[in-house]
DOMIRO-415637 format. One record per residue (C-alpha): residue number from 1; residue in three letters; z, x, y. Coordinates in steps of 0.05 Angstrom, whole numbers. Each point is the difference from the previous one (the first is absolute). Layout:
BEGIN
<node><seq>NUM</seq><type>ALA</type><w>Z</w><u>X</u><v>Y</v></node>
...
***
This chain:
BEGIN
<node><seq>1</seq><type>MET</type><w>3095</w><u>1334</u><v>3173</v></node>
<node><seq>2</seq><type>ARG</type><w>4</w><u>72</u><v>-27</v></node>
<node><seq>3</seq><type>PHE</type><w>-2</w><u>-28</u><v>-72</v></node>
<node><seq>4</seq><type>LEU</type><w>-62</w><u>-42</u><v>15</v></node>
<node><seq>5</seq><type>THR</type><w>-36</w><u>60</u><v>32</v></node>
<node><seq>6</seq><type>SER</type><w>14</w><u>44</u><v>-62</v></node>
<node><seq>7</seq><type>ILE</type><w>-26</w><u>-54</u><v>-47</v></node>
<node><seq>8</seq><type>LEU</type><w>-64</w><u>-7</u><v>39</v></node>
<node><seq>9</seq><type>ARG</type><w>-14</w><u>75</u><v>-9</v></node>
<node><seq>10</seq><type>LEU</type><w>1</w><u>-8</u><v>-76</v></node>
<node><seq>11</seq><type>SER</type><w>-65</w><u>-2</u><v>-39</v></node>
<node><seq>12</seq><type>PRO</type><w>-18</w><u>-70</u><v>-25</v></node>
<node><seq>13</seq><type>SER</type><w>20</w><u>17</u><v>-72</v></node>
<node><seq>14</seq><type>MET</type><w>68</w><u>29</u><v>23</v></node>
<node><seq>15</seq><type>LEU</type><w>11</w><u>-61</u><v>44</v></node>
<node><seq>16</seq><type>ALA</type><w>-14</w><u>-46</u><v>-58</v></node>
<node><seq>17</seq><type>LEU</type><w>48</w><u>40</u><v>-43</v></node>
<node><seq>18</seq><type>THR</type><w>54</w><u>-1</u><v>54</v></node>
<node><seq>19</seq><type>ILE</type><w>-2</w><u>-75</u><v>8</v></node>
<node><seq>20</seq><type>GLY</type><w>-6</w><u>-14</u><v>-75</v></node>
<node><seq>21</seq><type>CYS</type><w>-72</w><u>-22</u><v>-4</v></node>
<node><seq>22</seq><type>THR</type><w>-57</w><u>22</u><v>-44</v></node>
<node><seq>23</seq><type>MET</type><w>-69</w><u>15</u><v>25</v></node>
<node><seq>24</seq><type>THR</type><w>-63</w><u>-17</u><v>-37</v></node>
<node><seq>25</seq><type>PRO</type><w>-50</w><u>56</u><v>7</v></node>
<node><seq>26</seq><type>PRO</type><w>-67</w><u>-21</u><v>29</v></node>
<node><seq>27</seq><type>ARG</type><w>-53</w><u>-18</u><v>-50</v></node>
<node><seq>28</seq><type>PRO</type><w>-51</w><u>54</u><v>-10</v></node>
<node><seq>29</seq><type>THR</type><w>-64</w><u>-15</u><v>36</v></node>
<node><seq>30</seq><type>PRO</type><w>-64</w><u>7</u><v>-40</v></node>
<node><seq>31</seq><type>ALA</type><w>-34</w><u>68</u><v>10</v></node>
<node><seq>32</seq><type>THR</type><w>-54</w><u>-4</u><v>52</v></node>
<node><seq>33</seq><type>PRO</type><w>-62</w><u>39</u><v>-16</v></node>
<node><seq>34</seq><type>ARG</type><w>-5</w><u>64</u><v>38</v></node>
<node><seq>35</seq><type>PRO</type><w>-60</w><u>10</u><v>45</v></node>
<node><seq>36</seq><type>PRO</type><w>-50</w><u>50</u><v>-29</v></node>
<node><seq>37</seq><type>THR</type><w>14</w><u>72</u><v>18</v></node>
<node><seq>38</seq><type>ALA</type><w>-50</w><u>45</u><v>36</v></node>
<node><seq>39</seq><type>MET</type><w>-7</w><u>38</u><v>-65</v></node>
<node><seq>40</seq><type>HIS</type><w>-17</w><u>-64</u><v>-38</v></node>
<node><seq>41</seq><type>LEU</type><w>-51</w><u>-21</u><v>52</v></node>
<node><seq>42</seq><type>LEU</type><w>-34</w><u>69</u><v>0</v></node>
<node><seq>43</seq><type>LEU</type><w>-3</w><u>5</u><v>-75</v></node>
<node><seq>44</seq><type>ARG</type><w>-24</w><u>-72</u><v>-7</v></node>
<node><seq>45</seq><type>ASP</type><w>-56</w><u>16</u><v>48</v></node>
<node><seq>46</seq><type>HIS</type><w>-20</w><u>57</u><v>-47</v></node>
<node><seq>47</seq><type>GLY</type><w>-3</w><u>-44</u><v>-62</v></node>
<node><seq>48</seq><type>TYR</type><w>70</w><u>10</u><v>-27</v></node>
<node><seq>49</seq><type>VAL</type><w>42</w><u>-53</u><v>-32</v></node>
<node><seq>50</seq><type>GLY</type><w>76</w><u>0</u><v>9</v></node>
<node><seq>51</seq><type>ILE</type><w>39</w><u>-7</u><v>-65</v></node>
<node><seq>52</seq><type>PRO</type><w>74</w><u>-16</u><v>7</v></node>
<node><seq>53</seq><type>THR</type><w>47</w><u>42</u><v>-42</v></node>
<node><seq>54</seq><type>ARG</type><w>74</w><u>-6</u><v>-16</v></node>
<node><seq>55</seq><type>ARG</type><w>46</w><u>60</u><v>5</v></node>
<node><seq>56</seq><type>LEU</type><w>43</w><u>5</u><v>-62</v></node>
<node><seq>57</seq><type>ARG</type><w>72</w><u>26</u><v>0</v></node>
<node><seq>58</seq><type>SER</type><w>-28</w><u>62</u><v>-35</v></node>
<node><seq>59</seq><type>GLY</type><w>-41</w><u>15</u><v>63</v></node>
<node><seq>60</seq><type>HIS</type><w>-67</w><u>-16</u><v>-34</v></node>
<node><seq>61</seq><type>TYR</type><w>-48</w><u>-50</u><v>30</v></node>
<node><seq>62</seq><type>GLN</type><w>-27</w><u>-55</u><v>-46</v></node>
<node><seq>63</seq><type>ALA</type><w>-61</w><u>-43</u><v>9</v></node>
<node><seq>64</seq><type>ALA</type><w>-15</w><u>-66</u><v>-36</v></node>
<node><seq>65</seq><type>VAL</type><w>-69</w><u>1</u><v>-31</v></node>
<node><seq>66</seq><type>ASN</type><w>-40</w><u>-52</u><v>-38</v></node>
<node><seq>67</seq><type>ALA</type><w>-38</w><u>34</u><v>-56</v></node>
<node><seq>68</seq><type>ASP</type><w>-44</w><u>-39</u><v>-48</v></node>
<node><seq>69</seq><type>GLY</type><w>36</w><u>-64</u><v>20</v></node>
<node><seq>70</seq><type>GLN</type><w>71</w><u>25</u><v>-9</v></node>
<node><seq>71</seq><type>ARG</type><w>52</w><u>24</u><v>51</v></node>
<node><seq>72</seq><type>LEU</type><w>19</w><u>74</u><v>-5</v></node>
<node><seq>73</seq><type>LEU</type><w>52</w><u>39</u><v>40</v></node>
<node><seq>74</seq><type>LEU</type><w>-26</w><u>70</u><v>14</v></node>
<node><seq>75</seq><type>ILE</type><w>36</w><u>58</u><v>33</v></node>
<node><seq>76</seq><type>VAL</type><w>-41</w><u>34</u><v>55</v></node>
<node><seq>77</seq><type>ASP</type><w>4</w><u>75</u><v>-17</v></node>
<node><seq>78</seq><type>SER</type><w>-46</w><u>49</u><v>36</v></node>
<node><seq>79</seq><type>GLY</type><w>31</w><u>55</u><v>-42</v></node>
<node><seq>80</seq><type>ALA</type><w>-27</w><u>-29</u><v>-64</v></node>
<node><seq>81</seq><type>SER</type><w>-70</w><u>27</u><v>-10</v></node>
<node><seq>82</seq><type>THR</type><w>-25</w><u>-62</u><v>-37</v></node>
<node><seq>83</seq><type>SER</type><w>16</w><u>-73</u><v>-1</v></node>
<node><seq>84</seq><type>VAL</type><w>41</w><u>-20</u><v>-60</v></node>
<node><seq>85</seq><type>LEU</type><w>14</w><u>-63</u><v>-39</v></node>
<node><seq>86</seq><type>ASP</type><w>59</w><u>-8</u><v>-47</v></node>
<node><seq>87</seq><type>ASN</type><w>-16</w><u>-10</u><v>-74</v></node>
<node><seq>88</seq><type>ALA</type><w>36</w><u>-67</u><v>-1</v></node>
<node><seq>89</seq><type>SER</type><w>-39</w><u>-25</u><v>60</v></node>
<node><seq>90</seq><type>ALA</type><w>-66</w><u>23</u><v>-30</v></node>
<node><seq>91</seq><type>VAL</type><w>16</w><u>-40</u><v>-63</v></node>
<node><seq>92</seq><type>ARG</type><w>20</w><u>-61</u><v>41</v></node>
<node><seq>93</seq><type>LEU</type><w>-67</w><u>4</u><v>36</v></node>
<node><seq>94</seq><type>GLY</type><w>-37</w><u>7</u><v>-65</v></node>
<node><seq>95</seq><type>LEU</type><w>-36</w><u>64</u><v>23</v></node>
<node><seq>96</seq><type>ARG</type><w>-44</w><u>39</u><v>-46</v></node>
<node><seq>97</seq><type>LEU</type><w>31</w><u>69</u><v>-5</v></node>
<node><seq>98</seq><type>ARG</type><w>-41</w><u>63</u><v>-9</v></node>
<node><seq>99</seq><type>SER</type><w>27</w><u>66</u><v>-24</v></node>
<node><seq>100</seq><type>SER</type><w>-6</w><u>60</u><v>45</v></node>
<node><seq>101</seq><type>ARG</type><w>1</w><u>75</u><v>-10</v></node>
<node><seq>102</seq><type>SER</type><w>43</w><u>10</u><v>60</v></node>
<node><seq>103</seq><type>ARG</type><w>75</w><u>6</u><v>-1</v></node>
<node><seq>104</seq><type>VAL</type><w>43</w><u>-20</u><v>60</v></node>
<node><seq>105</seq><type>SER</type><w>70</w><u>16</u><v>23</v></node>
<node><seq>106</seq><type>GLY</type><w>44</w><u>-13</u><v>58</v></node>
<node><seq>107</seq><type>LEU</type><w>43</w><u>49</u><v>37</v></node>
<node><seq>108</seq><type>GLY</type><w>50</w><u>27</u><v>-50</v></node>
<node><seq>109</seq><type>ALA</type><w>-24</w><u>-47</u><v>-56</v></node>
<node><seq>110</seq><type>PRO</type><w>-33</w><u>20</u><v>-65</v></node>
<node><seq>111</seq><type>SER</type><w>-75</w><u>-12</u><v>-4</v></node>
<node><seq>112</seq><type>GLN</type><w>-26</w><u>-58</u><v>-41</v></node>
<node><seq>113</seq><type>ARG</type><w>-67</w><u>-22</u><v>-26</v></node>
<node><seq>114</seq><type>ALA</type><w>-34</w><u>-47</u><v>48</v></node>
<node><seq>115</seq><type>LEU</type><w>-37</w><u>-63</u><v>-14</v></node>
<node><seq>116</seq><type>SER</type><w>-47</w><u>-31</u><v>51</v></node>
<node><seq>117</seq><type>ALA</type><w>-23</w><u>-70</u><v>18</v></node>
<node><seq>118</seq><type>THR</type><w>-36</w><u>-36</u><v>56</v></node>
<node><seq>119</seq><type>LEU</type><w>26</w><u>-58</u><v>41</v></node>
<node><seq>120</seq><type>GLU</type><w>-61</w><u>-42</u><v>13</v></node>
<node><seq>121</seq><type>ASP</type><w>25</w><u>-45</u><v>57</v></node>
<node><seq>122</seq><type>VAL</type><w>55</w><u>26</u><v>45</v></node>
<node><seq>123</seq><type>ARG</type><w>23</w><u>-37</u><v>62</v></node>
<node><seq>124</seq><type>ILE</type><w>48</w><u>34</u><v>46</v></node>
<node><seq>125</seq><type>GLY</type><w>13</w><u>-34</u><v>66</v></node>
<node><seq>126</seq><type>GLY</type><w>-67</w><u>-26</u><v>24</v></node>
<node><seq>127</seq><type>LEU</type><w>-38</w><u>55</u><v>-36</v></node>
<node><seq>128</seq><type>ARG</type><w>-38</w><u>-9</u><v>-65</v></node>
<node><seq>129</seq><type>LEU</type><w>-14</w><u>61</u><v>-44</v></node>
<node><seq>130</seq><type>ASP</type><w>-44</w><u>0</u><v>-61</v></node>
<node><seq>131</seq><type>SER</type><w>5</w><u>47</u><v>-60</v></node>
<node><seq>132</seq><type>VAL</type><w>62</w><u>39</u><v>19</v></node>
<node><seq>133</seq><type>PRO</type><w>13</w><u>56</u><v>-51</v></node>
<node><seq>134</seq><type>VAL</type><w>73</w><u>11</u><v>-20</v></node>
<node><seq>135</seq><type>VAL</type><w>38</w><u>47</u><v>-46</v></node>
<node><seq>136</seq><type>VAL</type><w>44</w><u>-38</u><v>-49</v></node>
<node><seq>137</seq><type>LEU</type><w>68</w><u>31</u><v>-13</v></node>
<node><seq>138</seq><type>ASP</type><w>69</w><u>-17</u><v>-25</v></node>
<node><seq>139</seq><type>LEU</type><w>38</w><u>-12</u><v>64</v></node>
<node><seq>140</seq><type>SER</type><w>64</w><u>-22</u><v>-36</v></node>
<node><seq>141</seq><type>PRO</type><w>40</w><u>61</u><v>26</v></node>
<node><seq>142</seq><type>VAL</type><w>-20</w><u>-17</u><v>72</v></node>
<node><seq>143</seq><type>ASN</type><w>16</w><u>-74</u><v>-12</v></node>
<node><seq>144</seq><type>GLN</type><w>67</w><u>17</u><v>-32</v></node>
<node><seq>145</seq><type>SER</type><w>19</w><u>38</u><v>64</v></node>
<node><seq>146</seq><type>LEU</type><w>-22</w><u>-59</u><v>43</v></node>
<node><seq>147</seq><type>GLN</type><w>38</w><u>-49</u><v>-45</v></node>
<node><seq>148</seq><type>ASP</type><w>63</w><u>44</u><v>4</v></node>
<node><seq>149</seq><type>GLU</type><w>-5</w><u>-7</u><v>76</v></node>
<node><seq>150</seq><type>GLY</type><w>-10</w><u>-76</u><v>-5</v></node>
<node><seq>151</seq><type>ILE</type><w>-72</w><u>7</u><v>25</v></node>
<node><seq>152</seq><type>GLU</type><w>-58</w><u>-43</u><v>-26</v></node>
<node><seq>153</seq><type>LEU</type><w>-42</w><u>37</u><v>-52</v></node>
<node><seq>154</seq><type>ALA</type><w>-66</w><u>32</u><v>18</v></node>
<node><seq>155</seq><type>ASP</type><w>-65</w><u>-18</u><v>-35</v></node>
<node><seq>156</seq><type>GLY</type><w>-31</w><u>64</u><v>24</v></node>
<node><seq>157</seq><type>VAL</type><w>-18</w><u>46</u><v>57</v></node>
<node><seq>158</seq><type>ILE</type><w>-53</w><u>0</u><v>54</v></node>
<node><seq>159</seq><type>GLY</type><w>-17</w><u>74</u><v>0</v></node>
<node><seq>160</seq><type>ALA</type><w>-36</w><u>50</u><v>45</v></node>
<node><seq>161</seq><type>ASP</type><w>-67</w><u>-14</u><v>-35</v></node>
<node><seq>162</seq><type>LEU</type><w>-3</w><u>-71</u><v>27</v></node>
<node><seq>163</seq><type>LEU</type><w>36</w><u>16</u><v>65</v></node>
<node><seq>164</seq><type>ALA</type><w>-50</w><u>56</u><v>17</v></node>
<node><seq>165</seq><type>GLN</type><w>-61</w><u>-40</u><v>-23</v></node>
<node><seq>166</seq><type>ARG</type><w>21</w><u>-58</u><v>46</v></node>
<node><seq>167</seq><type>GLY</type><w>20</w><u>44</u><v>60</v></node>
<node><seq>168</seq><type>ALA</type><w>73</w><u>-21</u><v>-4</v></node>
<node><seq>169</seq><type>VAL</type><w>43</w><u>-1</u><v>62</v></node>
<node><seq>170</seq><type>PHE</type><w>74</w><u>-18</u><v>-8</v></node>
<node><seq>171</seq><type>ASP</type><w>41</w><u>-29</u><v>57</v></node>
<node><seq>172</seq><type>PHE</type><w>71</w><u>18</u><v>-21</v></node>
<node><seq>173</seq><type>THR</type><w>32</w><u>-34</u><v>60</v></node>
<node><seq>174</seq><type>ASN</type><w>-26</w><u>-68</u><v>-22</v></node>
<node><seq>175</seq><type>GLY</type><w>-10</w><u>14</u><v>-75</v></node>
<node><seq>176</seq><type>VAL</type><w>-75</w><u>-16</u><v>1</v></node>
<node><seq>177</seq><type>LEU</type><w>-52</w><u>36</u><v>-42</v></node>
<node><seq>178</seq><type>TYR</type><w>-70</w><u>-2</u><v>30</v></node>
<node><seq>179</seq><type>LEU</type><w>-61</w><u>7</u><v>-45</v></node>
<node><seq>180</seq><type>ARG</type><w>-74</w><u>-12</u><v>13</v></node>
***
């Protein structure tokens, strides 16, 4: 009787191991949609659209955007003064590049001559934006760092210019960017 009592105190997996069985883990259940948060409802009532983002292993947040009919992955970066598109992505989109007098640099990076372009039709979440100006830069150093970490490459950056213009609110708990 003492033996039976001690067996019944074991966890199911230890019990299975003790009697020589294997346990099949339960099948994962499909994710059920979460109910809207109070923040979401409040912002929606003020004309905001929630845009889901994905947190990368690097700690950055990335949003999927459709620009001129093609999917782009853009890092949300309120510390970047302007929105940026990588040279390779600009070529893939067939954008007309214009030279600019301005030079740009990142924190600790050398400055480089900037080109500019305009994305005519941008869809991010349920929001449609027309004529979005971007700076076109060589983001290969950034993408090399992402690639070294096994992270999907970035086509560009959603910078403070667009975030401020659209009254951005970021819900870090749920990884949702709100724009209006």
